[in-house]
C-alpha angles and dihedrals in degrees: 000000000000092000094054093043089052095051096038094110092057099031095106092047090052100041113014098096095047091046091051090051090055091049089062086072095041106042096065089059095052123098101215092196089065135067123275134194119198112199115201090015095167109186092353097261091129097040101109112211111242133155087284117014125173127182125197131189133159092228112094092196095052091047089051089057092045092052093051093044097046108025094170093060122078114236126187135187100237142131125242093234094065113035116187094216137103122254114285092003096143127054090208131024120192133180117184115200094327104101094085088061097052114115093222112019096187092051091047092051091051089053092047091050090046095056098037121096105183117348138033122185119181128172127198130189111256090219093053116119086221096058094100091050091047091048091053093048091047095042092129092056124092111250129213131177107232101175115275091009139052112228118216117199130188123182110199116218115219092245094044118111119225 
C-alpha cells in the first residue's frame, strides 16, 4: 500500500469527482436503514452513511483522512482477503474501484460473500488488466457499464448459500 500512502494527501483531488459519479449508480440501490461495509474505502468518499457504516482499507494514511473527514463512520485498516466480521454481518457490501488492487481477488470475493446479507456491489476499472479475471470470478453477478467502470451487482436471496 506504499503507493496509496504516498498519494494520500492528494487522493481526493485526483479521484473525488470520478468516485462521486460512480456513486450516482450505487446510492439508489442502498437501504440507508441497514448496515453497510465499504471495502477499499480510501478516504471515505464512497462510504455511504447508513445506520451502521464501516469502511476498510489497507492504507493507514487513507484511513487517517477518512476518520478525520467522516468522524461518525467507523474506519479500519484491514485487507479484503481477511475480514474481521461475522458471517452475514452487513446488509450491503460495496467496493468501488478497489477490486483490481486486491492481492487475492478470489479470496476477497469469498470474504465479501461471507459477510454480506442481501446486496453486493463491486466496481472495476474498465481499463484494468484484471477486468477479465474479475468478470470471470463474478460471472453470476449482473453487470452494468457505468462509465469508466463496470458495476457488478449480486442480490442475495434469503435461501441462497454464500
